[in-house]
N, C-alpha and C positions, 0 to 999 in steps of 0.2 A: 805698489812700494817698491819692485825689482828698481826702475829707474830713481824713484827718491834714495835708496839706498847708494845708486851709482853715483847721482849728484853729489851726497854727503862725500863720499870716497876721493871725488875727481883730481881735488887738488892735495891729495895725500900721500903721503911716500909708500904706500900701499901696492902692491901687483894685485890688482883683481882680475880674476878669471871669471867670465859672465858665463854661466851656463843657462840653456833655456830649452825648451821641448819643441821649438820651431824656430826659424828664420825671423827675426823682430827688425822692424825700420829702423834705419839709425844707431845698431847695433851691431859689433862683430862675436856673433856670442858662438860657445863651442855649443851643438847641439845633441841632447842627451836626453833619455829616458831614465830617469829617479828609480821606475821599477826595475830596473835590470841592474841587476848587482855589478855583473862584471865590468860593465863600460860603466858604471857612476865610481866603481874602486880607481878607476882608471883617470877617470876624468877630476879626483881628488889627488891625486899622485903630486906631491912637491907643495901642496898646500900645507897652509899651517893652522886655517880658522875656515869654516864655511857658515856663511849665511841664509839659512835654508828658508826659501819662500816659494818654494816649488807647492802646485798645489790646487785643488778646485777650490777658490773661495765664496762659492756661491752658494749663502744661505740657504737657498731653494733647491742645490741641488740632490737626485736622490743618493741610496745608500751607496750602490754599485760603484757610480761614479767618484765620493769621497773615500770608499774604503781601498780602492785601489790604488788612487795615485796619493791621497794624504792619510793614509795610512801603508799600506805598503809601500810607498815610496819613502813614506817617513821613516819606519824601520830598515831601508835600504840605505838610506843617507847616513843613519847613525852606525850602523854595521860597517858600511865603507869609509866613513872618517876614523873608526877604531882601527882597520885593518891598517889604514894609512897614518895610523897615529898622530892625528891632528889634535893639536893641545885645546880648541876648541869649536863649538858648535852651539850659534844663533838660530834658536827655534821660534820663529814667528806663530803666536797664537793669539787670539781675540777676544774680544770683549762678549759675544755670544755665548761664551760658555758661561755666563752667569746672568745673563739677559730674565731668565723667569724668575729671577729674584724678586724684580719690578712689576710681576705679572697677579693680581688676583688668583688664589687658588683655585683649580678650573677654568681661568683664563685662556686667553691667547695672546700675542704679541701685540692684536689690535687695543687691547685693555691694558695695555702699557702705561702705569702709572708715571706721575710726572713729580711727584712730591715724594722721596723712599728714602729709608736709611742708607747709607753707606755700607758697601759691600767690602767687606775685610777679609786677611788673608785666614784663614781657616775655616769661613763659611762654605759650604758645601758646593759643589757647584750645581747650578741647573742650567743645562741646555737648552736653547731653543731651536735645535735642528740636528740635523745627521752631520752636517758641517761642523757644528760646533761638537760634540760626540767625537768628531776624529780629530779634532785640535785637542781636547783633554786626551785622548788615546796618544797622541802624539808628547804631549808631555809626560806621561805616564811611560813611553818608551824612553824618552830623555832621562827620567828618573832610574828608571830599570837599567 
């Protein structure tokens, strides 16, 4: 998603500051740890908007992994954005927060139904993984 976002903004008038957790091929990023509040505040200085895509995106990830980066890191991003008085935060969530709507009661993702009703705003979350739970938490942190 990060490279796609950079491509979308390539020809815009926006100044882009790419932040990653490690060096990346064909990028000149600022390397930072989103779980470190002090460095995240520094990285966001002078920004107006943050597009938050950092995190473990593996639906099979264990709780410790998604909790540290996806939940603690997201909370850090939000707090650092507030500290820097940013105008907007764009948070990437996932369809995994509703996947279990398409699984019969007691089933697993292997039982995913092909013909289902549309999921609508107001339907309760039905996460399929700890990853999905971390994204629901990120959404809740944004609302908070």
